[in-house]
C-alpha positions as CSV (number, residue, x, y, z in Angstrom):
1,M,-40.4,23.7,-63.2
2,A,-36.4,24.1,-63.7
3,F,-36.9,26.1,-60.5
4,F,-37.9,23.0,-58.2
5,R,-35.3,21.0,-60.2
6,T,-32.0,23.5,-59.3
7,R,-33.9,23.4,-55.6
8,R,-33.6,19.6,-55.4
9,F,-30.1,19.7,-56.5
10,W,-28.6,21.8,-54.5
11,L,-30.2,20.3,-51.2
12,G,-28.9,16.8,-52.9
13,I,-25.7,18.8,-53.0
14,I,-26.1,20.1,-48.9
15,V,-27.5,16.2,-48.5
16,I,-24.5,14.7,-49.7
17,A,-21.8,17.7,-48.1
18,G,-23.0,16.5,-44.7
19,V,-22.9,13.1,-44.8
20,L,-19.3,13.6,-46.2
21,I,-18.6,15.9,-42.9
22,F,-20.1,13.7,-40.7
23,S,-17.9,10.7,-41.5
24,G,-14.8,12.3,-41.7
25,I,-15.4,13.9,-38.4
26,V,-15.6,10.1,-37.2
27,T,-13.1,9.0,-39.2
28,L,-10.7,11.6,-37.6
29,R,-12.1,10.7,-33.8
30,V,-11.5,6.8,-34.7
31,L,-7.9,7.7,-36.0
32,A,-7.1,10.2,-33.7
33,P,-4.9,9.1,-30.4
34,P,-6.5,8.1,-27.6
35,S,-6.4,10.8,-24.8
36,S,-4.8,9.5,-21.1
37,D,-5.4,10.3,-17.4
38,V,-2.6,11.7,-15.6
39,G,-1.8,9.0,-12.7
40,L,-0.1,10.5,-10.1
41,R,1.7,8.0,-8.0
42,H,1.8,8.5,-4.1
43,C,4.4,6.0,-2.9
44,I,7.8,6.8,-1.6
45,A,9.7,6.2,-4.1
46,D,13.5,5.0,-3.8
47,D,16.6,7.4,-5.7
48,S,15.8,6.1,-8.8
49,G,12.3,7.2,-8.5
50,D,10.8,3.5,-7.8
51,C,8.0,3.1,-5.4
52,L,9.3,1.6,-2.2
53,R,8.4,-2.0,-1.7
54,F,8.0,-4.1,1.0
55,P,10.7,-7.2,0.0
56,Q,9.1,-10.7,0.3
57,I,9.8,-12.5,3.7
58,R,8.3,-15.4,5.8
59,G,6.9,-15.4,9.0
60,L,4.3,-16.3,12.0
61,N,2.0,-14.9,13.9
62,L,2.3,-14.6,17.9
63,N,-0.8,-17.9,17.1
64,G,2.1,-19.8,15.2
65,E,0.2,-19.3,12.2
66,P,3.0,-19.3,9.0
67,R,2.9,-15.8,6.7
68,I,4.2,-14.3,3.7
69,L,4.9,-10.6,3.4
70,P,3.7,-8.9,1.2
71,D,1.6,-11.7,0.0
72,D,-0.6,-12.3,3.0
73,F,-1.4,-8.1,3.5
74,G,-5.1,-8.2,4.8
75,G,-6.3,-4.6,3.6
76,K,-6.2,-2.4,0.8
77,L,-4.1,-0.2,3.2
78,N,-1.6,-2.4,5.7
79,F,-0.2,-0.5,8.3
80,M,2.7,-2.3,9.9
81,V,5.1,-1.0,12.8
82,I,9.0,-2.9,12.3
83,A,10.5,-3.5,16.0
84,F,14.1,-4.5,16.3
85,T,14.1,-5.3,19.7
86,E,11.6,-6.5,23.0
87,D,12.2,-2.7,24.0
88,Q,10.9,-1.3,21.0
89,L,7.9,-4.2,20.5
90,L,6.6,-2.3,24.2
91,E,7.0,1.0,22.1
92,A,5.1,-0.1,18.9
93,Q,2.0,-0.9,21.2
94,E,1.3,2.9,21.1
95,W,0.6,3.1,17.6
96,L,-2.5,0.4,18.4
97,P,-4.9,2.7,19.5
98,Q,-4.8,4.9,16.4
99,A,-4.6,1.0,14.1
100,Q,-7.8,-0.3,15.7
101,A,-9.7,3.1,15.3
102,L,-8.5,3.5,11.6
103,A,-9.9,-0.1,11.4
104,E,-13.3,0.1,12.9
105,Q,-13.3,3.4,10.1
106,R,-12.3,2.1,7.0
107,P,-13.2,-1.9,6.3
108,D,-9.8,-2.2,3.9
109,F,-7.8,-1.2,6.4
110,A,-5.9,-3.7,8.3
111,Y,-2.7,-3.4,10.7
112,Y,0.4,-5.5,11.9
113,S,2.7,-5.1,14.5
114,L,6.0,-7.0,13.2
115,S,8.8,-7.7,15.0
116,V,12.1,-8.4,12.8
117,L,15.2,-10.9,14.7
118,P,18.2,-12.1,13.5
119,D,18.4,-15.8,12.6
120,I,18.3,-18.0,15.4
121,D,18.1,-21.6,17.2
122,P,14.6,-23.0,16.8
123,T,15.1,-23.9,20.1
124,V,15.3,-20.4,21.2
125,R,12.6,-19.7,18.6
126,L,10.1,-21.1,20.7
127,F,11.2,-19.4,24.1
128,V,10.8,-16.1,21.9
129,L,7.2,-17.1,20.9
130,A,6.1,-18.3,24.6
131,G,7.6,-14.7,25.7
132,L,5.6,-12.3,23.1
133,T,2.5,-14.4,23.5
134,L,2.8,-13.9,27.5
135,L,3.6,-10.1,26.5
136,I,0.1,-10.3,24.3
137,P,-2.3,-12.4,25.9
138,D,-5.0,-11.2,23.1
139,E,-5.5,-13.3,20.4
140,T,-6.6,-10.8,18.2
141,L,-3.6,-9.0,18.7
142,R,-1.6,-12.4,18.3
143,D,-2.8,-12.9,15.3
144,V,-1.5,-9.6,13.8
145,S,1.6,-9.8,15.4
146,L,4.6,-11.4,13.3
147,L,7.5,-12.4,14.0
148,A,10.3,-13.4,10.9
149,Y,13.7,-14.8,11.5
150,L,15.8,-13.2,8.9
151,E,19.4,-14.2,7.7
152,D,20.4,-11.1,6.0
153,I,18.4,-8.3,8.1
154,D,20.8,-5.9,6.5
155,A,19.3,-6.9,2.6
156,F,15.8,-6.0,4.8
157,L,16.8,-2.5,6.0
158,S,18.2,-2.0,2.6
159,A,14.9,-2.7,1.1
160,L,13.0,0.1,2.7
161,N,16.0,2.3,3.1
162,I,16.0,2.1,6.6
163,A,19.4,2.9,8.0
164,D,19.9,0.8,11.4
165,R,18.1,-0.9,14.0
166,E,18.0,1.8,16.8
167,T,14.5,2.7,16.1
168,I,11.3,1.5,15.0
169,V,9.2,2.5,11.7
170,A,5.6,2.9,10.7
171,L,4.6,2.0,7.3
172,L,1.7,2.5,5.2
173,L,1.9,-0.3,2.5
174,D,-1.0,-0.9,-0.6
175,E,-2.1,-4.2,-1.0
176,N,1.1,-4.8,-3.5
177,G,3.3,-3.6,-0.6
178,E,4.4,-0.2,-2.3
179,I,5.0,1.8,0.4
180,L,2.8,5.2,0.9
181,W,3.4,6.9,4.3
182,R,6.4,6.4,6.8
183,A,7.3,8.0,10.0
184,D,10.3,6.7,11.9
185,G,11.1,6.9,15.7
186,A,8.3,6.7,18.6
187,Y,4.7,7.3,18.6
188,S,3.6,10.9,18.4
189,D,0.3,12.7,17.5
190,E,1.7,14.1,14.8
191,A,2.8,10.7,13.3
192,A,-0.8,10.0,14.0
193,A,-2.4,13.0,12.4
194,G,-0.1,12.4,9.1
195,L,-1.5,8.4,8.6
196,V,-4.4,9.6,9.5
197,D,-4.6,12.5,6.5
198,V,-3.0,9.9,3.7
199,V,-5.8,7.1,5.0
200,N,-8.6,9.4,4.6
201,A,-7.4,10.6,1.2
202,G,-7.3,7.0,0.4
203,G,-4.0,6.4,0.2
């Protein structure tokens, strides 16, 4: 009988010790600081390390509908070619086949052409709108072809770290307007391949 009492005693000790150890492990897990995933930012950054972000501007598309950017971007990924002259607008159209192909592959991909012009008389704006509408007869393309008349173009250029208005600039932006990819100058197969790589990587 003494043997069984001794055995029960030690079994009780073992059970109590097990409960205490288990409780200690649970307590440590609760009190331990949480782990964190490593978040990699794939945006293009300025000199201070902050993501370059598209500045808020107002404009309209060639169907005459007002747009506020970047609020009215329609995709998770948004491709935009920025032109500053009529000749550059024609250059920007060379990006169209690639942009359309990506939009067909990804429903979260949207594309735009943006003409940035200095602030001019409203009457002259009507002539510009009419001329561009004739240049782009397709209604779907007119919907994604945007015009913005800016009082301070230099501030716009500075926000996007664009040196001047001498060439077109192609950008890939997320839904918040942060810049994920950029190419300066006319369309090239190399630049298009770089865009496709970033889009396929999910931005």
